[in-house]
C-alpha positions as CSV (number, residue, x, y, z in Angstrom):
1,M,-30.6,25.2,24.8
2,E,-32.5,28.1,23.8
3,L,-30.8,29.8,20.5
4,D,-32.5,32.5,19.9
5,K,-36.6,33.8,20.0
6,G,-38.0,36.3,17.7
7,F,-41.3,36.9,15.5
8,A,-42.3,35.6,12.1
9,D,-44.6,37.8,9.6
10,S,-47.7,35.9,9.1
11,K,-49.6,36.1,5.4
12,D,-52.0,39.0,7.1
13,G,-49.4,40.3,8.9
14,T,-49.8,38.9,12.6
15,H,-46.7,38.6,14.3
16,I,-46.3,35.2,15.5
17,A,-43.8,34.4,18.3
18,Y,-41.0,31.5,18.2
19,T,-38.4,30.1,20.0
20,R,-35.3,28.6,18.3
21,Y,-33.0,25.7,20.5
22,G,-30.4,22.9,19.6
23,S,-29.2,21.7,15.8
24,G,-29.6,19.1,13.3
25,P,-32.7,18.7,11.2
26,V,-35.6,20.8,11.6
27,V,-38.7,19.4,14.2
28,V,-42.0,22.3,14.7
29,L,-43.6,21.4,17.4
30,V,-47.8,22.7,17.3
31,D,-49.4,23.3,20.4
32,G,-53.0,21.8,21.3
33,G,-55.7,23.6,23.3
34,L,-55.4,26.1,25.6
35,A,-51.4,25.7,25.4
36,A,-48.3,28.4,24.4
37,Q,-44.6,28.1,24.6
38,D,-44.4,28.7,28.2
39,F,-47.7,27.4,29.3
40,G,-47.7,23.4,28.1
41,P,-45.5,20.7,27.5
42,N,-43.9,21.8,24.6
43,K,-41.4,23.6,25.7
44,A,-39.8,20.7,28.2
45,L,-39.7,18.8,24.5
46,A,-37.9,21.2,22.9
47,E,-35.2,21.1,25.4
48,A,-35.0,17.3,25.2
49,L,-34.7,17.3,21.2
50,S,-32.4,20.1,21.1
51,S,-29.0,17.6,21.7
52,R,-30.2,16.1,18.0
53,Y,-32.2,18.4,16.6
54,T,-32.9,22.3,15.5
55,V,-36.7,22.7,17.2
56,Y,-38.9,25.7,16.9
57,T,-41.7,26.7,19.1
58,Y,-44.6,29.2,18.4
59,D,-47.1,30.4,20.0
60,R,-50.7,29.9,18.0
61,R,-52.1,33.3,16.9
62,G,-54.0,34.9,20.3
63,R,-51.5,33.3,22.7
64,G,-48.7,34.1,24.2
65,G,-46.6,36.9,22.4
66,S,-48.7,36.0,19.0
67,G,-51.0,38.4,17.9
68,E,-54.4,37.7,16.6
69,N,-56.1,39.4,13.7
70,L,-59.8,38.5,13.2
71,P,-62.6,37.1,12.1
72,L,-60.8,33.9,13.0
73,D,-60.4,31.6,10.3
74,V,-58.1,28.2,10.4
75,E,-56.5,29.3,7.1
76,R,-54.9,32.1,9.1
77,E,-53.3,29.4,11.5
78,F,-52.0,27.8,8.5
79,E,-50.2,30.3,7.0
80,D,-49.1,31.0,10.8
81,L,-47.3,27.6,10.5
82,D,-46.0,28.1,6.9
83,A,-44.3,31.1,8.3
84,I,-42.4,29.1,11.1
85,V,-41.7,26.7,7.9
86,D,-40.0,28.9,5.8
87,L,-38.3,30.6,8.6
88,A,-37.1,27.2,9.4
89,G,-35.2,27.5,5.8
90,A,-35.0,23.3,5.5
91,P,-37.8,20.8,5.4
92,V,-39.4,20.6,8.3
93,M,-40.3,17.9,10.5
94,L,-44.1,18.0,12.6
95,Y,-44.9,17.1,15.6
96,G,-48.7,18.2,17.0
97,I,-49.9,17.6,20.6
98,S,-53.3,17.4,21.4
99,S,-55.5,19.0,19.0
100,G,-52.6,20.3,17.7
101,G,-51.8,16.9,16.1
102,G,-55.0,18.3,13.9
103,L,-54.0,21.1,12.8
104,I,-51.5,19.3,11.0
105,L,-54.0,16.6,9.8
106,D,-55.9,20.1,7.8
107,Y,-52.6,22.0,7.3
108,L,-51.8,18.7,5.3
109,R,-55.3,18.6,4.0
110,S,-55.1,21.6,2.7
111,G,-52.0,20.9,0.2
112,R,-49.0,21.6,2.4
113,S,-46.2,19.4,2.1
114,V,-43.8,18.4,5.0
115,R,-40.5,15.5,5.8
116,K,-42.6,13.5,8.2
117,V,-46.0,14.0,10.6
118,A,-45.5,12.9,14.7
119,L,-49.1,13.2,15.9
120,Y,-48.8,12.2,19.7
121,E,-52.5,12.0,21.5
122,V,-55.2,14.3,19.4
123,P,-57.9,13.6,21.1
124,F,-60.8,12.1,18.4
125,V,-63.4,9.9,19.9
126,V,-64.1,7.0,17.5
127,D,-65.9,4.3,19.7
128,D,-67.3,3.7,23.1
129,T,-64.5,3.6,25.4
130,R,-65.6,7.4,26.4
131,P,-68.8,9.3,26.1
132,P,-69.1,11.7,22.8
133,L,-68.9,15.2,22.9
134,P,-72.4,16.9,23.0
135,D,-75.0,17.2,20.1
136,D,-74.6,21.1,21.1
137,Y,-70.8,21.4,22.3
138,I,-70.1,23.2,19.6
139,E,-73.1,25.7,20.0
140,Q,-72.5,25.9,23.7
141,L,-69.1,27.1,23.5
142,H,-69.1,29.7,20.8
143,S,-72.3,31.1,22.8
144,M,-70.2,31.3,26.0
145,L,-67.1,32.8,24.2
146,S,-69.0,35.2,22.6
147,Q,-70.6,36.7,25.3
148,G,-66.7,36.7,27.0
149,M,-68.0,34.0,29.6
150,N,-63.9,33.3,28.6
151,G,-64.0,31.4,32.4
152,E,-67.1,29.1,31.9
153,A,-66.0,28.4,28.5
154,V,-62.8,26.6,29.7
155,K,-64.6,24.9,32.2
156,Y,-67.4,24.0,29.5
157,F,-64.1,22.8,27.0
158,M,-62.6,20.8,30.3
159,R,-65.3,18.4,31.4
160,Q,-67.5,17.4,28.4
161,G,-63.7,17.8,25.8
162,A,-61.4,16.9,28.2
163,R,-63.6,14.9,30.4
164,L,-61.7,15.4,33.5
165,P,-63.5,15.7,36.9
166,A,-65.8,18.2,38.1
167,L,-64.2,18.8,41.4
168,L,-61.1,19.0,39.7
169,V,-62.5,21.7,37.0
170,A,-64.5,23.5,39.6
171,A,-61.2,23.9,41.4
172,F,-59.3,25.3,38.1
173,P,-59.8,29.8,39.2
174,L,-57.6,28.5,42.7
175,F,-54.9,27.9,40.1
176,P,-52.1,30.2,38.9
177,G,-52.2,29.4,35.5
178,W,-56.4,30.4,35.5
179,S,-55.9,33.2,34.4
180,H,-53.7,32.5,31.1
181,L,-56.5,30.4,30.3
182,K,-59.4,33.0,30.9
183,T,-57.1,34.8,28.4
184,V,-56.1,32.3,25.4
185,A,-60.0,30.6,25.6
186,P,-60.9,32.5,22.3
187,T,-58.7,30.4,20.8
188,M,-60.6,27.7,21.8
189,A,-62.6,28.2,18.4
190,Y,-59.8,26.8,15.9
191,D,-59.2,24.2,17.7
192,I,-62.9,23.3,17.5
193,Q,-63.1,22.8,14.1
194,Y,-59.9,20.7,13.9
195,V,-61.1,17.9,16.0
196,A,-65.2,18.5,17.0
197,E,-65.9,16.3,14.0
198,F,-63.9,13.6,15.1
199,Q,-65.6,14.0,18.6
200,R,-68.8,12.0,18.3
201,G,-67.6,8.3,18.9
202,R,-67.5,7.3,14.6
203,T,-64.9,5.9,13.1
204,L,-63.0,8.3,11.2
205,P,-63.7,9.0,7.1
206,A,-61.0,6.0,5.4
207,D,-60.4,9.0,2.7
208,R,-60.0,12.5,5.0
209,W,-56.0,12.1,5.2
210,A,-56.0,8.8,2.8
211,D,-53.8,11.3,-0.3
212,F,-51.2,12.9,1.7
213,G,-47.3,11.3,1.1
214,I,-45.7,12.3,4.1
215,P,-44.2,9.4,6.4
216,S,-45.8,9.8,9.9
217,R,-46.6,8.4,12.9
218,S,-49.3,8.3,15.3
219,S,-49.3,7.5,19.2
220,R,-50.9,7.9,22.6
221,A,-49.5,7.6,25.8
222,A,-48.8,4.0,26.8
223,R,-51.4,4.8,30.1
224,A,-53.8,7.3,28.6
225,R,-56.3,9.2,30.0
226,S,-59.0,11.6,29.8
227,G,-57.4,14.9,29.2
228,C,-53.8,14.1,29.4
229,A,-52.5,16.4,26.7
230,M,-54.4,19.4,28.1
231,P,-52.8,22.0,29.6
232,M,-53.1,22.4,33.6
233,P,-53.5,25.6,35.1
234,H,-50.3,24.5,37.2
235,W,-47.6,23.9,34.4
236,P,-46.4,27.6,33.9
237,R,-43.3,28.0,35.7
């Protein structure tokens, strides 16, 4: 059950839209690439958890009801999450899906601390079970976004990053959520900073996240498939 909606002010003054559900121990849900409160899986999860937890969802900056102040800097996203954590006013648990999990890992690496962490389908590619990202993936994505080619950038991400079938990606402009994807496409510049380095088919560095001292759990879908944590254009209702 939704209890209230509002805005938390990030350190740089950006308004971050949030929704609070339920009551109990506090959980903050962090969306993955291109997703927002009303476009992706976390709204349904928040509703399911609300009978036992106080759950916060929020629009990451540049998405949904949240603002954006340039230039892009991942520290601003950490400060946005700080604003939601401070608003909750209690020790919080964090849940991150897809690249939202990568955001949480770097948030903690920056020195922040929370009660517990759960990560789902963080899209690291650490072996040969799927092709790694192209060597020029980051450069190609930045080039498209800098030229205002938002639709092409989304398609490139879905094909090369999420590995969705070419025919499905070609049909994306026909789906109702296509305008949302194009609008929030520039925010992919954040997400690639959290995960692209670790999508090269190499083992994760053993010491990168070794010193958190925070209870954590990482999981994937029982029948994992390429792109399963990505927002699909027909999701918004």
